C-alpha positions in Angstrom: 0.0 0.0 0.0 1.4 3.4 -0.9 1.2 6.6 1.2 2.8 9.9 0.6 5.0 11.7 3.1 4.9 15.5 3.0 8.5 17.0 3.2 9.6 20.4 4.4 13.3 21.0 3.4 15.8 23.7 4.4 19.1 24.5 2.8 21.8 25.2 5.4 25.4 26.4 5.1 26.4 22.8 6.0 23.8 21.0 3.8 20.1 20.2 3.6 17.7 19.0 6.3 14.4 17.4 5.7 11.4 17.2 8.1 8.3 15.2 7.8 5.2 17.4 7.8 2.7 14.5 7.8 1.4 11.6 5.7 -1.5 11.5 3.3 -3.1 8.6 1.5 -3.2 9.9 -2.1 -0.8 11.5 -4.4 -3.4 14.1 -5.3 -3.5 15.2 -1.7 0.3 15.5 -1.6 0.3 17.5 -4.9 -2.3 19.8 -3.5 -0.3 20.3 -0.3 2.8 21.2 -2.3 0.8 23.6 -4.5 -0.9 25.2 -1.6 2.5 25.9 0.0 3.8 27.3 -3.3 0.8 29.5 -3.7 1.2 30.9 -0.2 5.0 31.5 -0.4 4.6 35.0 1.0 2.7 33.9 4.0 4.1 33.4 7.5 6.8 30.8 7.9 6.4 27.8 10.1 9.8 27.3 11.8 10.7 23.9 13.0 12.2 24.3 16.4 14.9 21.7 16.2 16.0 22.7 12.7 19.5 24.3 12.7 18.2 27.2 10.7 16.7 28.5 14.0 19.8 27.9 16.0 22.7 28.7 13.6 25.4 30.5 15.6 26.7 32.4 12.6 25.7 36.1 13.3 25.0 37.0 9.7 24.1 33.7 8.1 21.9 34.5 5.1 20.3 31.1 5.3 18.5 32.2 8.5 16.1 34.2 6.3 15.3 31.6 3.8 12.0 30.0 2.9 11.7 26.3 3.0 11.0 24.1 -0.1 8.2 21.6 -0.1 7.8 18.2 -1.7 6.6 14.7 -1.0 7.8 11.2 -1.4 6.2 7.8 -1.8 6.4 5.5 1.2 5.4 1.9 1.2 3.3 0.8 4.1 2.6 -2.8 4.9 -1.1 -3.7 4.8 -1.7 -5.5 8.1 -5.5 -6.0 7.4 -5.0 -9.3 5.6 
C-alpha cells in the first residue's frame, strides 16, 4: 500500500535538512499540499524548532532568512489488514 510523506526542506550552510510534515493517502492530496505551500509562499513561515536554521550560531548567516521548499515522497506501508 502506498502513502505519501509530506516533506519540508531547508538548505543550510552545511547541507540540507528534511522534516516530515505529515502523511497523506493519495498523491493528489500530496500534490495539492505542495501547490498550496507554493501559492502561499509569501505567508508566515512555520519554523521547525529543532532545525539548525533556527539555532545557527553564525551572526550573519543569510540562510536564517530563507524560505523552505516543499515536496513529497512515496512510502510503502505494509497492509496488516490481511
